[in-house]
Backbone as CSV, one residue per row, in Angstrom:
resi,resn,N_x,N_y,N_z,CA_x,CA_y,CA_z,C_x,C_y,C_z
1,MET,0.937,-1.098,0.008,0.150,0.126,-0.194,0.784,1.199,-0.175
2,LYS,0.379,2.056,-0.776,1.587,3.281,-1.304,1.411,4.267,0.381
3,PRO,1.916,4.983,0.493,2.257,6.030,1.401,1.299,7.230,1.488
4,GLY,0.540,6.859,3.023,-0.548,8.120,2.726,-2.280,7.208,2.377
5,GLU,-1.903,5.975,1.133,-2.986,5.653,0.978,-3.947,5.023,2.191
6,LEU,-3.714,4.635,3.107,-4.158,3.949,4.767,-4.927,4.768,4.430
7,ALA,-4.301,6.396,5.157,-4.985,7.330,5.905,-6.395,8.003,4.817
8,VAL,-6.138,8.021,3.743,-6.960,8.123,2.740,-8.282,7.247,2.793
9,ARG,-8.064,5.916,2.968,-9.129,4.450,3.235,-9.902,5.104,4.373
10,LEU,-9.099,5.241,5.159,-9.429,6.021,6.824,-10.539,6.709,6.767
11,GLU,-10.348,7.677,5.869,-11.009,9.028,5.825,-12.421,8.577,5.454
12,SER,-12.177,7.929,4.029,-13.301,7.057,3.521,-14.526,6.657,4.545
13,TYR,-13.593,5.919,5.721,-14.954,4.862,5.918,-15.446,5.174,7.113
14,LEU,-14.374,6.397,7.477,-15.122,7.313,8.650,-16.029,8.245,8.245
15,ALA,-16.345,8.812,7.025,-17.266,9.048,6.258,-18.283,8.385,6.063
16,LEU,-18.330,7.030,5.817,-19.223,6.342,5.031,-20.194,6.055,6.690
17,GLN,-19.039,5.322,7.987,-19.855,5.399,8.919,-20.557,6.820,9.928
18,GLN,-20.062,8.068,9.344,-21.319,9.456,9.662,-22.186,9.076,9.075
19,ALA,-21.580,9.061,7.433,-23.115,9.507,6.770,-24.500,8.218,7.332
20,LEU,-24.081,6.913,7.831,-24.761,6.102,8.406,-25.145,6.500,9.531
21,ASP,-24.596,7.339,10.675,-25.114,7.995,11.397,-24.988,6.985,12.713
22,PHE,-23.658,6.081,12.170,-23.060,5.474,13.532,-22.356,6.488,14.290
23,PRO,-21.773,6.347,15.825,-21.203,6.827,16.428,-19.893,6.474,16.429
24,LEU,-18.959,7.474,16.824,-17.587,7.789,16.634,-16.706,7.712,17.570
25,LYS,-16.694,8.969,17.914,-15.913,9.343,18.952,-14.501,8.631,19.002
26,ALA,-14.918,7.492,20.407,-13.502,6.651,20.552,-13.578,5.485,19.481
27,ARG,-13.898,5.033,18.619,-13.435,4.680,17.712,-12.669,5.421,16.776
28,GLU,-12.924,6.510,16.505,-12.254,7.377,15.213,-10.875,7.153,16.401
29,ARG,-10.942,7.969,17.074,-9.325,8.204,17.620,-8.827,6.438,17.874
30,LEU,-9.374,5.398,17.893,-8.424,4.096,18.090,-8.361,3.805,16.720
31,LEU,-8.754,4.077,15.927,-8.482,3.613,14.165,-7.383,4.879,13.351
32,ARG,-7.584,5.708,14.244,-6.050,7.043,13.711,-4.996,6.904,14.159
33,SER,-4.957,5.913,15.537,-4.052,5.403,15.949,-3.794,3.839,15.683
34,PHE,-4.474,3.296,15.243,-4.035,1.933,13.931,-3.420,2.196,13.039
35,VAL,-3.784,3.254,12.767,-3.401,3.419,10.913,-1.717,4.375,11.434
36,SER,-1.911,5.043,12.189,-0.702,5.582,12.610,0.908,4.191,12.609
37,PHE,-0.574,3.195,13.915,0.965,2.077,14.067,1.280,1.521,12.731
38,VAL,0.074,1.356,12.149,0.588,0.582,10.364,1.833,1.155,9.886
39,GLU,1.129,2.383,9.766,2.523,3.547,8.606,4.097,3.594,9.481
40,VAL,3.579,3.496,10.765,5.187,3.264,11.067,6.226,2.157,11.185
41,ARG,5.293,1.101,10.765,5.822,-0.327,10.713,6.434,-0.105,9.230
42,ASN,5.618,0.346,8.576,5.490,0.079,6.973,6.500,-0.756,6.226
43,GLU,5.496,-1.679,7.172,5.621,-3.508,5.995,5.050,-3.450,4.848
44,PRO,5.703,-4.231,3.954,5.352,-4.150,2.236,4.185,-4.624,2.264
45,GLY,3.370,-4.656,1.417,2.179,-5.539,1.065,0.747,-5.120,2.268
46,PRO,-0.341,-5.819,1.898,-1.647,-5.584,2.627,-1.273,-5.661,4.119
47,ILE,-2.327,-5.125,4.934,-1.877,-4.937,6.545,-2.452,-6.813,6.659
48,THR,-1.756,-7.195,7.659,-1.728,-8.557,7.990,-2.878,-8.676,9.519
49,ALA,-3.264,-9.670,9.889,-3.462,-9.971,11.381,-2.930,-9.483,12.003
50,GLN,-1.794,-10.283,11.789,-0.723,-10.153,12.830,-0.755,-9.213,13.517
51,THR,-0.159,-7.520,12.233,0.000,-6.533,12.621,-1.548,-5.765,13.482
52,ALA,-2.669,-6.123,12.952,-3.848,-5.608,13.721,-3.490,-6.238,15.376
53,LEU,-3.351,-7.345,16.066,-3.086,-8.061,17.168,-2.254,-7.265,17.647
54,ASP,-1.078,-6.841,16.736,0.256,-6.345,17.604,-0.116,-5.176,17.855
55,TRP,-0.987,-4.686,17.419,-2.048,-2.722,17.805,-2.664,-2.820,18.796
56,ALA,-3.528,-4.077,19.265,-4.149,-4.137,20.114,-4.114,-4.504,21.303
57,CYS,-2.534,-5.293,21.089,-1.662,-6.285,22.423,-1.145,-5.041,22.844
58,ALA,-0.518,-3.896,22.199,0.328,-2.614,22.278,-0.437,-1.759,23.311
59,ALA,-1.758,-1.629,23.507,-2.055,-0.916,24.704,-1.722,-1.410,25.591
60,SER,-1.535,-0.245,26.973,-1.408,-0.268,28.480,-1.579,-1.200,29.201
61,ASP,-1.369,-1.762,30.372,-2.189,-2.952,30.870,-3.635,-2.401,31.633
62,ARG,-3.067,-1.047,32.105,-4.492,-0.734,32.216,-5.870,-0.797,31.576
63,CYS,-5.657,-1.165,30.159,-6.615,-1.492,29.238,-7.118,-2.964,29.729
64,GLY,-6.702,-3.461,30.123,-7.080,-5.081,30.131,-7.458,-6.205,29.174
65,ALA,-7.688,-7.234,29.657,-7.951,-8.093,28.389,-9.561,-7.234,27.562
66,THR,-10.393,-7.544,28.101,-11.925,-6.275,27.684,-11.380,-5.310,26.752
67,GLY,-10.557,-4.376,27.085,-10.085,-2.758,26.171,-8.954,-3.463,24.962
68,ARG,-8.391,-4.878,24.936,-7.711,-5.026,23.667,-8.615,-6.005,23.174
69,ALA,-9.182,-6.641,23.413,-10.410,-7.488,22.418,-11.221,-6.174,21.900
70,GLY,-11.372,-5.023,22.684,-12.526,-4.479,22.371,-11.746,-3.563,20.909
71,ARG,-9.861,-3.206,20.837,-9.414,-2.750,20.456,-9.489,-3.195,18.885
72,LEU,-9.262,-4.199,19.099,-9.106,-5.484,17.739,-10.645,-5.825,17.412
73,SER,-11.678,-5.646,17.855,-12.801,-5.480,16.931,-12.716,-4.247,16.060
74,VAL,-12.476,-2.895,17.065,-12.632,-2.060,16.145,-11.799,-1.779,14.910
75,ALA,-10.380,-2.586,15.067,-9.549,-2.642,14.015,-10.435,-3.718,12.973
76,ARG,-11.020,-4.542,13.575,-11.503,-5.729,12.392,-12.197,-5.455,12.038
77,GLN,-13.316,-4.212,12.364,-14.118,-3.414,11.409,-13.901,-2.875,10.232
78,PHE,-13.129,-2.006,10.607,-11.960,-1.128,9.637,-11.318,-2.281,8.320
79,LEU,-10.520,-3.175,9.092,-9.997,-4.206,7.817,-11.352,-5.154,7.003
80,LEU,-12.292,-5.266,7.513,-13.425,-5.964,7.150,-13.822,-5.205,5.786
81,HIS,-13.946,-3.592,6.009,-14.540,-3.141,5.191,-13.127,-2.899,3.817
82,LEU,-11.379,-2.581,4.713,-10.778,-2.251,3.803,-10.474,-3.801,2.937
83,SER,-10.894,-4.800,3.433,-10.654,-6.040,2.500,-11.306,-6.174,1.080
84,ALA,-12.348,-5.227,1.063,-13.188,-5.509,0.129,-12.453,-4.283,-1.127
85,LEU,-11.896,-3.208,-0.614,-10.966,-2.560,-1.509,-9.778,-3.122,-1.697
86,VAL,-8.939,-3.745,-1.345,-7.602,-3.696,-1.234,-7.222,-5.066,-1.205
87,PRO,-7.493,-6.526,-2.106,-7.062,-7.187,-2.190,-6.077,-7.832,-1.258
88,GLY,-6.213,-8.912,-0.626,-5.046,-9.539,0.492,-4.827,-9.267,1.956
89,THR,-5.699,-8.114,1.899,-6.134,-7.878,3.655,-6.741,-8.429,4.173
90,GLU,-6.100,-9.086,5.182,-6.311,-9.863,6.164,-7.088,-9.551,7.367
91,VAL,-8.013,-10.206,7.662,-9.029,-10.044,8.939,-9.092,-10.666,10.072
92,PRO,-8.626,-10.249,10.836,-8.647,-10.946,12.593,-9.572,-11.768,12.662
93,GLY,-10.064,-13.104,13.018,-10.748,-13.608,13.677,-11.637,-13.165,15.170
94,ALA,-12.875,-13.076,15.293,-13.667,-12.161,15.713,-13.198,-12.511,17.451
95,GLY,-12.931,-13.741,17.603,-13.030,-13.998,19.031,-11.257,-14.488,19.008
96,LEU,-10.746,-13.980,18.509,-9.424,-13.770,18.688,-8.516,-13.493,19.791
97,LEU,-8.930,-12.420,20.235,-8.522,-12.217,21.856,-9.850,-12.510,22.839
98,ALA,-9.230,-13.000,23.531,-10.513,-13.399,25.124,-11.037,-12.239,25.938
99,ARG,-12.305,-12.050,25.976,-12.260,-10.650,26.996,-12.462,-11.077,28.062
100,ALA,-12.350,-10.595,29.419,-12.334,-10.782,30.486,-13.922,-11.203,31.229
101,ARG,-14.306,-12.299,32.004,-15.192,-12.619,32.524,-16.372,-11.990,32.949
102,ARG,-17.148,-11.943,32.790,-17.681,-10.688,33.542,-18.481,-11.240,35.151
103,PRO,-18.119,-10.935,36.779,-18.384,-11.754,37.783,-19.957,-11.860,37.521
104,LYS,-20.358,-12.443,38.598,-21.577,-13.625,38.530,-22.781,-12.294,39.022
105,PRO,-23.754,-11.809,38.870,-24.572,-10.920,39.271,-25.153,-11.311,40.734
106,PHE,-25.482,-10.073,41.007,-26.367,-10.665,42.713,-27.344,-9.754,42.356
107,LEU,-28.923,-11.156,42.532,-30.013,-10.817,42.078,-30.589,-10.506,43.339
108,PHE,-31.187,-9.412,43.417,-31.795,-8.839,45.003,-33.285,-9.626,44.840
109,SER,-33.865,-10.354,45.985,-34.642,-10.815,46.066,-35.814,-9.782,46.189
110,SER,-37.708,-10.423,46.325,-38.540,-9.002,46.453,-38.123,-8.523,47.622
111,VAL,-37.943,-9.412,48.207,-38.210,-8.870,49.895,-37.113,-7.454,50.097
112,GLU,-35.941,-7.630,49.119,-34.644,-7.366,49.386,-35.088,-5.719,48.786
113,ILE,-35.863,-5.923,47.453,-35.870,-5.256,46.489,-36.982,-3.928,47.534
114,GLN,-38.097,-4.340,47.965,-39.142,-3.999,49.068,-38.062,-3.132,49.795
115,THR,-37.540,-3.550,50.792,-36.517,-2.834,51.819,-35.752,-2.043,51.234
116,LEU,-35.130,-2.051,49.225,-34.194,-1.084,49.307,-35.720,0.386,48.728
117,LEU,-36.335,0.148,48.371,-37.212,0.941,47.764,-37.770,2.002,49.219
118,MET,-38.005,0.993,50.485,-38.747,1.588,51.537,-37.336,2.944,52.065
119,GLU,-36.109,1.975,51.964,-35.056,3.051,52.501,-34.738,4.098,51.564
120,ALA,-34.946,4.153,50.443,-34.879,5.221,49.402,-35.758,5.979,49.668
121,GLY,-37.251,5.743,49.918,-37.767,7.054,50.126,-38.282,8.049,51.411
122,LYS,-36.750,7.008,52.444,-36.236,8.131,53.833,-35.254,9.129,53.554
123,LEU,-34.747,9.274,52.164,-33.520,10.146,51.924,-33.934,10.920,52.134
124,GLU,-33.207,12.021,52.742,-32.963,13.284,52.962,-32.632,14.430,52.215
125,PRO,-33.296,15.434,51.740,-34.400,15.911,52.761,-35.531,15.423,52.023
126,ILE,-36.661,15.275,52.821,-37.811,14.263,52.955,-38.542,15.219,52.059
127,ASP,-38.975,16.439,52.179,-39.507,17.003,51.620,-39.585,17.509,49.902
128,SER,-38.158,16.755,49.376,-38.068,17.098,48.248,-38.093,16.313,47.142
129,LEU,-38.063,15.904,46.049,-37.597,15.467,45.322,-36.537,14.157,45.101
130,ARG,-35.909,14.613,45.751,-34.849,13.155,46.418,-35.322,11.627,46.604
131,PRO,-35.909,11.452,47.249,-36.530,10.150,47.962,-37.208,9.792,47.102
132,HIS,-38.446,10.890,46.171,-39.263,9.994,44.986,-38.324,9.748,43.930
133,THR,-37.640,10.437,43.093,-36.786,10.169,42.485,-35.667,8.839,42.502
134,MET,-35.302,8.640,43.530,-34.331,7.184,43.435,-34.976,6.414,44.114
135,GLN,-36.850,6.461,44.314,-37.642,4.971,44.320,-37.792,5.039,42.887
136,ILE,-38.629,6.066,42.056,-38.910,5.807,40.742,-37.406,5.069,40.199
137,ILE,-36.422,5.429,39.964,-35.225,4.567,39.600,-35.169,3.781,39.840
138,LEU,-34.736,3.299,41.234,-34.635,2.154,41.410,-35.735,0.915,41.516
139,GLY,-37.364,1.819,41.213,-38.097,0.693,40.547,-38.437,0.221,39.235
140,LEU,-37.730,1.088,38.572,-37.536,0.879,37.556,-36.248,-0.408,36.898
141,LEU,-35.415,-0.315,37.337,-34.446,-0.718,37.272,-34.931,-2.506,37.634
142,ALA,-36.196,-2.288,38.690,-36.192,-3.436,39.395,-37.408,-4.389,38.495
143,SER,-38.325,-3.598,38.050,-39.458,-3.829,37.474,-39.273,-3.954,35.695
144,THR,-38.401,-3.402,35.302,-38.308,-3.542,33.689,-37.060,-4.064,32.929
145,GLY,-35.826,-4.259,34.097,-34.723,-4.652,33.375,-34.092,-3.581,32.684
146,LEU,-34.235,-2.434,33.044,-33.388,-1.486,32.189,-32.489,-1.537,32.849
147,ARG,-30.994,-0.818,31.960,-29.625,-0.578,32.602,-29.676,0.483,33.093
148,ALA,-28.747,0.894,33.972,-29.036,1.953,34.710,-28.768,3.476,33.728
149,GLY,-27.625,3.258,32.995,-27.813,4.118,32.182,-29.094,4.738,31.496
150,GLU,-29.858,3.356,31.008,-30.963,3.932,30.585,-32.119,4.421,31.161
151,ALA,-32.043,4.567,32.410,-32.809,4.579,33.399,-32.598,6.061,33.679
152,VAL,-31.716,6.721,34.036,-31.374,8.117,34.382,-31.581,9.168,32.969
153,ARG,-31.201,8.011,31.769,-31.795,8.956,30.492,-32.787,9.216,30.105
154,LEU,-34.068,8.701,30.817,-35.193,8.430,30.530,-36.235,9.886,30.277
155,GLN,-36.809,10.262,28.959,-37.508,11.889,29.137,-38.923,11.776,29.987
156,VAL,-39.799,12.390,29.735,-40.730,11.959,29.709,-41.737,11.701,28.251
157,MET,-41.315,12.007,27.380,-41.467,11.642,25.688,-41.781,9.665,25.665
158,SER,-40.306,9.460,26.525,-40.009,8.212,26.567,-40.981,6.989,26.669
159,TYR,-41.636,7.664,28.199,-43.014,6.933,28.186,-44.514,7.195,27.203
160,TRP,-44.685,5.900,27.610,-46.673,6.525,27.181,-47.084,4.917,27.176
161,MET,-48.743,4.981,27.123,-49.321,3.914,27.119,-49.787,3.047,26.087
162,PRO,-49.592,2.088,25.743,-49.939,1.734,24.616,-51.581,1.214,24.601
163,THR,-52.549,2.266,23.215,-53.461,1.353,22.858,-53.540,0.761,21.854
164,HIS,-55.261,0.065,21.788,-54.980,-0.903,20.494,-55.045,-0.053,18.900
165,ARG,-55.110,1.093,18.844,-54.525,1.861,18.087,-53.283,1.702,17.232
166,ASP,-52.834,1.243,18.636,-50.909,1.809,17.984,-50.620,0.338,17.997
167,CYS,-50.467,0.012,17.097,-50.217,-1.448,16.544,-48.400,-1.881,16.859
168,SER,-47.647,-0.912,16.891,-46.423,-1.256,17.149,-45.884,-1.490,18.537
169,CYS,-47.370,-1.015,19.363,-46.833,-1.247,20.657,-47.505,-2.475,21.360
170,VAL,-48.512,-2.910,20.207,-49.717,-4.015,20.969,-49.102,-5.182,20.975
171,LYS,-47.922,-5.112,19.357,-46.965,-6.541,19.364,-46.154,-6.471,20.431
172,LEU,-46.116,-5.690,21.362,-44.568,-6.149,22.266,-45.407,-6.110,23.622
173,SER,-46.698,-5.556,23.696,-46.962,-5.426,24.835,-49.016,-5.369,25.040
174,SER,-49.208,-5.906,26.096,-50.952,-6.022,26.055,-51.300,-4.398,26.315
175,ALA,-52.550,-3.970,26.059,-52.739,-2.436,25.970,-53.035,-2.052,27.553
176,ASN,-52.958,-2.705,28.747,-52.660,-2.477,29.600,-51.627,-2.210,30.028
177,HIS,-50.469,-2.813,29.658,-49.125,-2.382,30.538,-48.454,-1.127,29.659
178,ASP,-47.321,-0.768,30.731,-46.932,0.809,30.586,-45.644,-0.248,29.661
179,LEU,-45.333,1.209,28.925,-43.779,0.847,28.119,-42.512,2.060,27.876
180,PHE,-41.572,1.715,28.122,-40.654,2.434,27.998,-39.708,3.026,26.879
181,ARG,-39.688,3.534,26.585,-38.467,3.039,25.137,-37.405,3.824,25.414
182,CYS,-36.070,2.847,25.069,-35.194,3.389,25.069,-34.194,3.387,23.954
183,THR,-33.122,3.910,24.199,-32.484,4.216,22.869,-30.995,3.619,23.261
184,ILE,-30.776,2.789,22.243,-29.309,1.679,22.483,-28.285,1.896,21.305
185,LEU,-27.556,2.660,21.398,-27.044,2.931,19.922,-28.058,3.510,19.209
186,LEU,-28.323,3.035,18.079,-28.957,3.026,16.922,-30.264,2.632,17.149
187,ARG,-30.577,2.069,18.005,-31.772,0.598,17.953,-32.756,1.075,18.995
188,HIS,-34.022,1.516,18.859,-34.779,1.408,19.805,-35.514,0.582,20.412
189,ARG,-35.478,0.220,21.466,-36.145,-0.747,22.123,-37.227,-0.448,23.205
190,CYS,-38.073,-1.198,23.485,-39.469,-0.891,24.304,-39.241,-1.608,25.633
191,ALA,-39.045,-1.513,26.877,-39.250,-1.930,28.267,-40.327,-1.860,28.561
192,ASN,-41.098,-3.511,28.884,-42.281,-3.729,29.334,-42.294,-3.264,31.028
193,MET,-43.558,-2.815,31.747,-43.499,-2.304,33.107,-44.982,-2.633,33.379
194,PRO,-44.892,-4.156,33.954,-46.628,-4.353,34.140,-47.492,-2.923,34.769
195,SER,-48.565,-2.749,34.825,-49.162,-1.960,35.292,-49.854,-2.725,36.989
196,GLY,-49.202,-1.238,37.726,-49.510,-2.357,39.094,-48.407,-2.822,39.808
197,ASP,-47.493,-2.230,39.117,-46.452,-2.856,39.526,-46.012,-2.352,40.715
198,VAL,-44.689,-2.727,41.668,-44.256,-1.625,42.809,-43.983,-0.348,42.665
199,ILE,-43.068,0.103,41.821,-43.074,1.438,41.698,-44.564,2.121,40.763
200,CYS,-45.377,1.865,40.015,-46.564,2.271,40.301,-47.319,2.594,41.073
201,THR,-47.150,1.966,42.401,-47.854,2.104,43.629,-47.406,3.050,44.441
202,MET,-46.361,3.584,44.167,-45.178,4.023,45.341,-45.358,5.596,44.921
203,THR,-45.411,6.132,43.691,-45.050,7.335,43.518,-45.815,7.826,42.171
204,ASP,-46.909,8.723,42.276,-47.862,9.329,41.418,-47.248,10.706,40.631
205,SER,-48.124,10.913,39.690,-47.992,12.200,38.555,-47.818,13.511,39.686
206,ARG,-49.002,13.006,40.815,-49.341,13.843,41.631,-48.116,14.218,43.033
207,THR,-46.995,13.308,42.984,-46.038,13.554,43.670,-45.077,14.734,43.193
208,PHE,-44.742,14.665,41.866,-44.004,15.968,41.384,-44.915,17.221,40.551
209,SER,-46.326,16.875,40.515,-46.767,18.427,40.708,-46.966,19.264,41.465
210,SER,-46.121,18.844,43.050,-46.174,19.731,44.079,-45.025,20.413,44.371
211,TYR,-44.471,20.219,43.212,-43.039,20.751,42.886,-42.744,21.986,41.557
212,PRO,-43.432,22.628,41.513,-44.150,23.072,40.336,-42.554,23.846,39.743
213,SER,-41.926,24.306,40.553,-40.652,24.948,40.297,-39.597,24.701,39.785
214,ARG,-39.636,22.774,40.355,-38.678,22.014,39.527,-39.015,20.914,38.812
215,ALA,-40.376,20.690,38.677,-41.056,19.491,37.816,-40.915,19.386,36.375
216,GLY,-40.666,20.820,36.274,-40.654,21.105,34.851,-39.077,20.385,34.429
217,ASN,-38.290,20.500,34.965,-36.733,19.983,34.829,-37.004,18.659,34.913
218,CYS,-37.460,17.907,35.561,-37.405,16.506,36.171,-37.204,15.701,34.581
219,THR,-36.731,14.787,34.395,-36.416,13.631,33.371,-37.277,12.508,33.259
220,LEU,-37.788,12.172,34.765,-38.618,11.093,34.870,-39.667,11.294,34.465
221,PRO,-40.668,10.086,33.923,-41.858,9.745,34.195,-42.581,10.274,35.021
222,ARG,-43.411,11.175,34.536,-44.710,11.611,35.795,-45.920,10.369,35.746
C-alpha cells in the first residue's frame, strides 16, 4: 500500500460510518492510532492480521483483556471494510482475543427490593424530589430490566401507554401495560412494566406536580 493511502481509506471509512449515523468518537481515535501504528511499521504488502493483533496488544496494562479485545474489534471492522477494496487484506478472527469474564451478578429478592425502595423513600431532604426520584429509578431497574444508564436518561416523551390503535406497541405488550422506549446506540427497544407493579403504587404524577418550580426540569416519567 502506497504511503498515505491507508489514511485516505480511513477517511473514506469514517465518512461512510458518519453518513450511516454510526457513533464514532472513541472508535475514530482508536482507528487513527491503528493507522499510525501501521504506517510506522511500513511493512510491504497488505495489512496482516498479526499487525492488527500487535496493535491491539500494544495498549497499556490498564486497558485490560476487555480493552485489548475491544481495540481488536474496532480494527477488525475497519479491515473488513478495507478487504473489499484492497485484495490480500487479512481480517483477524472475531474471538482471537478473549474478553475478561463478567462477575456473577447479585440478584435481589423481592423482599430486598421492597426494603431498598422503602429506605430510598427516607432519603433527605424528605420534602424534596430526591427520595421520590430514587424510588422511581430503583423501581424502574427492578420492574423493567432497564440498564442504569437508560433509566437516568429517560425523558417524559420516552413513556407512553399503548392503545389498540398503536399497533407497534400492541405487538410488544398488551394494551394495559406501560412501556418505556429506550435508545441503545441507534436501535430503539421497548421495556415492559406491568401496570400495578411496585413502582406504580409508590409514586404517581401528583408527587411531582406538588413541586412546580422543579417539576418542569424533571426528566423522569410523571
